[in-house]
N, C-alpha and C positions, 0 to 999 in steps of 0.2 A: 602213596602206593605206586604212583608212576616212577618215582625215584627208586624205590625198592625193586620194581620190575627191571629198570635199567641196570641196577647193580647186579641183580641175579643174572641177567643176560651177559653182562660184561665179564663177570667171573667165569661163566661157562665158556664164552668164546676165548678169553685169554688163557684159561686153563687148558683148552684143547690146542690152541695155537702155540703156546709156550711149553706144553707138556708139563704143566705145573699143577697137577691134580693132588695137591697136598691136603693136610687136615684142615688148614685155615680156610681153603676154598670150600670144602665140604661143610664146614660150620656156617659159613656165610649163606650157602645155598639152602641148607636146612633151616637156618634162622629166618630167611625171607619166606620160605614156604610156610613156616609156623605163623608168621604175621598174616599172610594171605589167608590161611586157614581160619585164624581167629577172626579176621575181618568178615569172612564169608559166614561163619557161624553166628556172629553177632547180628549181622544184617538179616540172616535167616530167622533168628529168634525174634527180632523186632517186627518182622513182616506179619501182617494180618492173614494173608493168604500165602502159605509157604509153598504150596505146589506151583502157584502162579509165579512166585519169586524164582523158583528153580527153573521153570520153563523160560523165564525172561532173561536169565543170566547163564546161558550154557557155557560161555567161555570162562567165566569165573569158576564154575564147577569143574570144568576140564583142567584148568590150571591147578586146582587143588587136588583133584583125584589122580592126576598123572604128573607128578613132579618133574619127570624127565622132559616134558614138553614145556620148557621154560619160556619159549617164545610166546605161548598163549597168555602168559602173564602180561606181557607188553601189549598184545593184541586186545586184551580185555580192557585196557585203559587207553587205547589208541584214539578213542573218541574225544578224550580230554585233550590230547595233544592236538588233534585237528581243530578243536574249538579255539585254539590260540589264534588261528588265521582269522583275519578280519576282511577278507576279500569277497564276502558273500558265500552263497552255497557252493559255487564252482570253486572258489579259492579253498574252502575248507575241505572239499572232496579231493582236490589235487594235493593239498598238504598231507592229508591223512594217507593217501595212496602212496606218495613218495616215502613217507616215514615207514609205512608198512612194508614196502618193497625192500628198503634198505635193511630193515630189521630181519626180514626173512632171509635176505642174502647172507648176512653175517652169521645168523643162527643156523641156516641150512648148511653152510660150509663147515661149521663146527660139528653139526650133527652127523654129517656124512664122514667126517674125518675120524670120529670116535670109533666106529666099527671097522673102517677101512685101514687104519694105521697098522693094525696087527694081523691083517688078513694076508694069506698067501696069494701071490701073483697080483697084489694090489698096485695100482699106479697112482693112487691119491695118498700120499704119505706125508704131506706137509700142508699147512694152512694156506699158503699162497696158491698151491695147486687146487686145493678144495674151493677156495674163493673163485678162482678162474672157472672151475667146473660149474659152480653155482650160478655165476653170471651167464655162461653160455647155455645153461639149462633153463633158467627162468626167462630168458629172452627167446627160448625155443629155437636157438641157432643150432646147438648140438654139433660141435666140430668133430667129436669122436676121438680126440686125442687123449682125453681122460674120461674114465667111466667107472662106476662102482661095480664091485664084484661080489659083494655080500648082499644078503636079502635086506638087511636094515638100510644099507646105502641106496639100494634101488627103490625102497619105499620113500626115502627122503627125496630121491630124484623125481618120483611120480608126483609127490606133493608140490615140488617146485615147478613142475610142468603145468599142473592145473592152476596153481596160483599165478604163474607167469602169464598164461593165456588170459585169465580174467583181469589181472592188474594192468597189463599192457593195453588191453582194450579200453579200460577205464581212463588211463592216461591219454591215449590217443583221442578218445571221444572228448575228454575235457579240454585238451589243447585245441581241437577243432572247434569246439564251442566258443572258446575264448577268441578265436580268430574270426569266426563267422558272426558271432553275436553283435559286435559293433556295427557291421554292415546292415544287419537286420534292423537294429535299433534306428539307424539313420533313415532307412526306408519307411519305418513306422512313423518317425517324426515328420517326414515329408508328407505322408498320407494324412496324418493328423492336421497338418497345416492346411492341406487342400480342403479337408472337411470343414475346418474352422472357417475358411474363407467362404465356402458355400453357405454355411449357416449364417454368417454375417450378411451375405447377400439376401438370403431369405428373410432375415429379420428386417433389413432395410425395405424390402418389398412389402412386408406386412405393415411396417410403420407408414409407408406412403398410402397403402390401401386404407388404413385407419384414418389418416388425415383426410383422404378424399371423401370417405363416408361421413366424416365429421362436418365437412363444409357443404355436403349435399345430403341432408337427412332424408330418409325414406320412412314411410308409415310402417310402424311395427306391428299393427294388428288391424283387424277388420273395423274396429270401432273408430279408428282414425280416418277411414275413408268416408267422405261426405255422402250421406244417403240421398238417393235420387227420388224426387217426388213423382208420384204416379202421373200427375197432370202436367209435368214439365215437358217442354218441347223435345228434349232428348228421349224421354220415356215414350213419347208418342212416335 
């Protein structure tokens, strides 16, 4: 399914970049959509709670219900791509974010180029220009040299802005965590070493106290205390 999602996205991007929207490309796109639809219906039929399955897989449903949003097909399986990383939770998050940003970049450039190419007064007429516009938009730089003039293009730009703000924040936080975490771990190891040293000192003191009590036994109960006789000198 991941391979088919990549094939669908590749044909869409290449078709827009090379202006090769032929019958073969359409057959590939509809074939991939049919496979995704079959997979979704089979999993839905095997699910015991179908409404819960629908609520738990919104991206899969959107990818099937809206074939034009081809990037959703890859986003739906992006978790499997992120699972390839073996660097812990931070590594998986960073890998998933990078793959997701790159996917949205190439797909967003192709998506904005489709309505802009034939629009009047359009300044985004080629894929290199569209890709440059997507990069400046998703990074929230916005040079203003290129901009969409159609409603569809502006919607794509709005999506890229929202995604860019979120994704760049995740990347920045992840990198900061990777830089700060080793220092925090070193401080924690030092603190653990101090605590372990103090515990060993307390254990040594307890051992000495036990040895001292063992060499100087004390009465454990009243019965061990010698009873005083009434007529003894001390009693008098």
